[in-house]
C-alpha positions in Angstrom: 26.6 19.2 -62.8 28.7 16.1 -62.5 25.6 13.8 -62.5 24.2 15.6 -65.6 27.4 14.8 -67.5 27.3 11.1 -66.4 23.6 10.8 -67.3 24.4 12.0 -70.9 26.4 8.8 -71.5 24.8 5.8 -73.2 24.9 2.4 -71.5 27.5 1.3 -74.0 29.7 4.2 -73.1 29.4 3.5 -69.4 30.2 -0.2 -70.0 33.3 0.8 -71.9 34.5 3.0 -69.0 33.8 0.3 -66.4 35.6 -2.3 -68.5 38.6 -0.1 -69.1 38.8 0.7 -65.4 38.6 -3.0 -64.5 41.3 -3.8 -67.0 43.5 -1.1 -65.6 42.9 -2.3 -62.0 43.9 -5.8 -62.9 47.1 -4.5 -64.6 47.9 -2.4 -61.5 47.2 -5.4 -59.2 49.6 -7.5 -61.3 52.3 -4.8 -61.0 52.0 -4.3 -57.3 52.0 -8.1 -56.6 55.3 -8.2 -58.4 56.7 -5.3 -56.4 55.8 -7.0 -53.2 57.6 -10.3 -54.1 60.7 -8.8 -55.9 63.0 -9.8 -53.1 61.7 -13.3 -53.0 62.1 -13.7 -56.8 65.6 -12.3 -56.7 66.5 -14.7 -53.9 65.0 -17.7 -55.7 67.0 -17.1 -58.9 70.2 -16.0 -57.1 70.1 -12.5 -58.5 70.3 -9.0 -57.1 67.0 -7.2 -56.4 68.1 -4.3 -58.7 68.6 -6.7 -61.7 65.1 -8.2 -61.2 63.7 -4.7 -60.9 65.3 -3.4 -64.1 64.1 -6.4 -66.0 60.6 -6.1 -64.6 60.4 -2.4 -65.5 61.7 -3.0 -69.0 59.1 -5.7 -69.6 56.4 -3.3 -68.5 57.7 -0.7 -70.9 57.7 -3.2 -73.8 54.1 -4.0 -73.1 53.1 -0.7 -74.6 55.0 -1.4 -77.8 53.5 -4.9 -78.1 50.0 -3.5 -77.5 50.6 -0.9 -80.2 52.1 -3.2 -82.8 49.6 -6.1 -82.3 46.7 -3.7 -82.0 47.6 -2.2 -85.4 48.1 -5.7 -86.9 44.6 -6.8 -85.5 43.1 -3.7 -87.1 44.7 -4.4 -90.4 44.4 -8.2 -90.7 41.8 -9.1 -88.0 42.1 -10.5 -84.5 42.2 -14.2 -85.4 45.2 -14.2 -87.8 47.1 -11.8 -85.5 46.5 -14.1 -82.5 47.3 -17.3 -84.4 
């Protein structure tokens, strides 16, 4: 039953799913690399690990707002003017 559902997808749909998964994987990889080096980053900048953690998490939360706002702007005015 599962293979029947997958075979109903077009090649473009499969490509979108694969590309989305790869993008998510790279984002997760970035996050986990940062988690593993938080102590080193805090030590390098003479800060507490908790301060670096809070700033890192707040940056990750702001990514969603930036993606939403710039995605809407790209839909309205186009990608090139939004990126410039």
